[in-house]
N, C-alpha and C positions, 0 to 999 in steps of 0.2 A: 504494500500500500504506500502510495506517495501522498504526503500531506504538506501543502505549502501554506504557511501562515502569512506570507508576504502579500497581503491583499491589495497593495498598490502596484502589483506587477501586472502588466498587460495580459500575461498568459493565465492569470489566476481568475477563476470564475466567482471569486469573493465568497466561496463556500469551502475553500481549501483544495480544490481540484486544479491541477495544472494542465493546460492544453498546449504546451510547447511540443513541437514535433520531436525535439531533441533537447535534452538537459545536459549541461556541462558544468561540472564542479571544478573550480580552480583552487589553487593553494598548494602548489607542487611540494614545497618544503614545510607545509603547515604542521604544527605540533599541537594546536588547539583548534577548537571549533571556530573561534573568532578569526583565525587566519585562513579560513575557507570562504568561498563565495560562489553562489550560483551565477555563473557568467551568462546564463540565458535570461537573467532578470532584465526586464525592460519596464521602466517606470511609466505607468499610464499618465502620470502628471506631465512627463516630458514628451509624450507621444502625441503629436498634433493631429494626425490623420486617422480618425476613428473608423472611417469607412474601410481603410486598408486593414485596420485591426480585425474587423469582421471577416474580411477575406483571408487574413492570416490564420485566424483560428478555424475558420470554416464552419459552415452551418451543420455539418454532420461530423464534426470533430469528436474524437474520443479522448478521454483523459489520459495523460501520460502515466507511465508506470516505471518500475525500477529498471526494466529492460531498455528504456529510453535514456539512461544516464551513463555518461562517460565521466570518469573521475581522474583528475591529475594529482590528487592528494596522495603522494607516494607513501606517506606514513600512516594512512588509514587502513585498518585491518579489513575493511570491506572492499578495498580496491584490489581487484585481481585482474592484472593485464589491462589496466586503465578502464575497467568496467566495474560498476558498483554491484556488489552481490548481497547487499543488505536486504532483508525482507520487508523492512519498514524504513522509509526515509522521510525526514522532516526538514523543511527549510524555514529558517527564522524570519519572523515578521519585521524585525528591526533593521537588520543589515544583510539579509538574504544569505546568511551563512548556513552551512550544512550542519544541523543539529545532531546528525547521526554519526558524525566524525568520531572515530575512536582510534587512538594510536596503540 
């Protein structure tokens, strides 16, 4: 299950579901959650063209899941070959960090 609390992200349906086609977690040498970031995050405050946003998400879009996640956080125990293998992933609402990160 993927849970995103970052409700100001363009990909978030405001109910915790992410509709990004691909999710990328950055933080190559991260040692803590705060050093990670969902680089797929797009602020809906900064995004001006909402018509494009509807096209981007698609009318028949399906929520993202763990198989849609690549991870550059080399020190995370859930990173296997730059793919996330966690069964549950949570993105923080404050800074779009990966709350699931564990070294």
